[in-house]
C-alpha positions as CSV (number, residue, x, y, z in Angstrom):
1,M,38.8,-52.1,88.0
2,K,42.3,-52.1,87.1
3,R,41.9,-55.3,84.7
4,I,39.0,-53.6,83.0
5,L,41.2,-50.1,82.6
6,S,44.0,-52.3,81.3
7,R,41.9,-54.1,78.9
8,Y,40.3,-50.9,77.7
9,V,43.5,-49.4,77.2
10,I,44.9,-52.1,75.0
11,V,41.8,-52.3,73.0
12,S,41.8,-48.5,72.5
13,T,45.7,-48.8,71.4
14,L,44.8,-51.7,69.0
15,M,41.8,-49.5,67.6
16,V,44.1,-46.5,67.1
17,F,46.8,-48.4,65.6
18,T,44.5,-50.3,63.2
19,T,42.7,-46.9,62.1
20,S,46.3,-45.6,61.6
21,L,47.6,-48.4,59.5
22,F,44.1,-48.3,57.4
23,A,44.5,-44.4,56.9
24,Q,48.2,-44.9,55.9
25,N,47.5,-47.5,53.4
26,Q,44.5,-45.6,52.1
27,S,46.8,-42.2,51.9
28,F,49.4,-44.4,49.8
29,E,46.7,-45.7,47.3
30,N,45.4,-42.4,46.8
31,A,48.8,-40.8,46.3
32,F,50.0,-43.5,44.1
33,D,46.8,-43.4,41.8
34,T,48.2,-40.0,40.5
35,L,51.9,-40.4,40.4
36,S,54.5,-42.0,38.1
37,I,56.6,-44.8,39.2
38,D,59.4,-42.4,40.1
39,G,57.0,-40.2,42.0
40,Q,55.8,-43.1,44.0
41,F,59.2,-44.0,44.9
42,E,59.8,-40.4,45.9
43,H,56.6,-40.2,47.9
44,L,57.4,-43.4,49.6
45,Y,60.7,-42.1,50.6
46,R,59.4,-38.8,52.0
47,R,56.7,-40.6,53.9
48,S,59.1,-43.1,55.6
49,N,60.6,-42.6,59.0
50,T,64.3,-41.8,59.4
51,F,66.5,-44.2,62.0
52,E,69.9,-42.9,62.1
53,E,71.2,-43.0,58.3
54,Y,68.6,-45.5,57.6
55,K,64.9,-45.3,56.2
56,V,62.1,-47.4,57.9
57,I,59.4,-47.7,55.2
58,S,55.9,-49.0,55.4
59,I,55.4,-52.6,54.4
60,S,52.2,-51.7,53.0
61,G,53.5,-48.8,51.0
62,Y,56.5,-51.0,49.7
63,N,53.9,-53.8,48.8
64,L,51.6,-51.4,46.7
65,L,54.8,-49.6,45.0
66,K,56.2,-53.0,44.1
67,K,52.7,-54.2,42.6
68,N,52.5,-50.9,40.4
69,S,56.2,-51.2,39.2
70,Q,55.3,-54.9,38.1
71,D,51.9,-53.5,36.5
72,S,54.0,-51.1,34.7
73,I,56.4,-53.5,33.4
74,L,53.6,-55.8,32.3
75,Q,52.0,-52.7,30.4
76,Y,55.1,-52.1,28.7
77,K,55.8,-55.7,27.5
78,Q,52.2,-55.8,26.2
79,D,52.6,-52.4,24.4
80,A,55.8,-53.8,22.7
81,D,54.0,-57.1,21.8
82,S,51.4,-54.8,20.1
83,H,53.9,-53.1,18.3
84,L,55.8,-56.2,17.0
85,Q,52.3,-57.3,15.8
86,E,51.7,-53.9,13.9
87,I,55.3,-54.3,12.6
88,A,54.5,-57.6,11.2
89,T,51.2,-56.7,9.8
90,L,52.9,-53.8,7.8
91,K,55.8,-56.0,6.7
92,S,52.9,-58.3,5.2
93,N,51.3,-55.5,3.3
94,L,54.6,-54.3,1.8
95,T,55.0,-57.5,0.6
96,S,51.7,-57.4,-1.1
97,S,52.3,-54.1,-2.4
98,N,55.7,-55.1,-3.9
99,T,54.4,-58.2,-5.8
100,E,51.5,-55.8,-7.2
101,I,53.9,-53.3,-8.4
102,E,55.9,-56.0,-10.1
103,K,53.2,-57.3,-11.7
104,L,51.9,-54.1,-13.3
105,Q,55.5,-53.2,-14.1
106,A,55.5,-56.4,-16.3
107,E,52.1,-55.5,-17.8
108,L,53.4,-51.9,-18.6
109,T,56.4,-53.4,-20.4
110,S,54.1,-56.0,-22.2
111,S,51.8,-53.0,-23.4
112,Q,54.9,-51.0,-24.4
113,Q,56.2,-54.0,-26.6
114,A,52.7,-54.3,-28.2
115,K,52.5,-50.9,-29.4
116,D,54.5,-51.7,-32.5
117,S,51.9,-54.1,-33.6
118,M,48.8,-53.0,-35.3
119,S,46.6,-56.1,-34.2
120,F,44.5,-55.6,-31.2
121,I,42.9,-58.6,-30.0
122,G,42.8,-60.2,-33.3
123,I,41.2,-57.3,-34.8
124,E,42.9,-54.7,-37.2
125,V,42.7,-51.3,-36.0
126,S,43.9,-48.0,-37.3
127,K,47.1,-46.8,-35.7
128,G,45.6,-44.0,-34.2
129,A,42.9,-46.0,-32.6
130,Y,45.6,-48.4,-31.7
131,N,47.8,-45.8,-30.0
132,A,44.9,-44.2,-28.4
133,I,44.1,-47.6,-26.7
134,M,47.6,-48.4,-25.6
135,W,48.3,-44.8,-24.1
136,G,45.1,-45.0,-22.1
137,I,46.3,-48.4,-20.8
138,I,49.5,-47.1,-20.1
139,I,48.3,-44.1,-18.2
140,C,46.1,-46.4,-15.9
141,L,48.9,-48.4,-15.2
142,A,51.2,-45.5,-14.5
143,S,48.3,-44.1,-12.2
144,V,48.0,-47.6,-10.3
145,S,51.6,-47.6,-9.9
146,V,51.8,-44.2,-8.6
147,V,49.2,-44.9,-6.0
148,L,50.7,-48.3,-4.8
149,F,54.1,-46.7,-4.7
150,S,52.6,-43.9,-2.6
151,L,51.1,-46.7,-0.3
152,F,54.5,-48.5,-0.4
153,N,56.1,-45.2,0.9
154,R,53.6,-44.5,3.6
155,G,53.9,-48.3,4.8
156,H,57.8,-47.9,4.8
157,R,57.5,-44.7,7.0
158,V,55.0,-46.2,9.2
159,V,57.2,-49.2,9.6
160,K,60.4,-47.1,10.4
161,E,58.2,-44.9,13.1
162,T,56.9,-48.1,14.6
163,K,60.4,-49.4,15.0
164,N,61.6,-46.2,16.6
165,R,58.7,-46.3,19.1
166,L,59.4,-49.9,19.8
167,A,63.1,-48.8,20.4
168,E,62.1,-46.2,22.9
169,V,59.6,-48.4,24.5
170,Q,62.2,-51.2,25.0
171,E,64.7,-48.6,26.3
172,D,62.2,-47.1,28.8
173,L,61.1,-50.6,30.1
174,E,64.9,-51.6,30.4
175,T,65.6,-48.4,32.4
176,L,62.5,-48.9,34.3
177,R,63.4,-52.5,35.4
178,K,66.9,-51.8,36.1
179,N,65.9,-48.8,38.5
180,A,63.2,-50.9,40.0
181,L,65.4,-53.8,40.9
182,V,68.3,-51.4,42.1
183,R,65.6,-49.7,44.6
184,E,64.4,-52.9,45.5
185,Q,67.5,-54.1,46.3
186,K,68.3,-51.1,48.1
187,L,65.3,-51.3,50.2
188,A,65.7,-54.9,50.9
189,R,69.2,-54.4,52.3
190,E,68.0,-51.1,54.3
191,L,65.4,-53.2,55.9
192,M,67.7,-56.3,56.6
193,D,70.3,-53.7,58.0
194,F,67.6,-52.3,60.1
195,K,66.2,-56.1,61.5
196,L,70.0,-56.8,62.2
197,K,70.9,-53.4,64.0
198,N,67.6,-54.0,66.3
199,K,68.3,-57.6,67.0
200,S,71.9,-56.5,68.0
201,S,70.7,-53.7,70.1
202,R,68.4,-56.2,72.0
């Protein structure tokens, strides 16, 4: 009878422990889903037990926080790569726009030099008609130049904003990496100290 009772107590204890561990893991997952990395660190700290001047943290909570931190760092890296690709595309577009502007400027110069000539495509025309045709070409080229220059300015502004965003992302990524490393090292030291203290107390 005592053996049966003892087995029942052991099984009940294991069931309660397993249920408690599952509930704690589920609690961490539910809380971490709505928190930032800093918030997750703070939540894990608050939920950890205190032993003298040390904090005893949950291994499952630590592993979940580590995974979330690595996922965030990976996301920042992917965003940075995406911004770099955008910058490369904008640089290519700017180069193409500059080439087109230089070409139009050369055509405009050639048109202005031809104004003094009264021959148009090998045909003699009146000065009024000649001037009207030339001015029409010049106005069209000037309009295209203004449009391309506007596109160039907009592209330059986009490149500048993208560089600023990339610098902010890189700065945030570096800060997050440093903070995560420091906290991970601190937690590892605290865990090691706790284990050593338990060994020495035995």
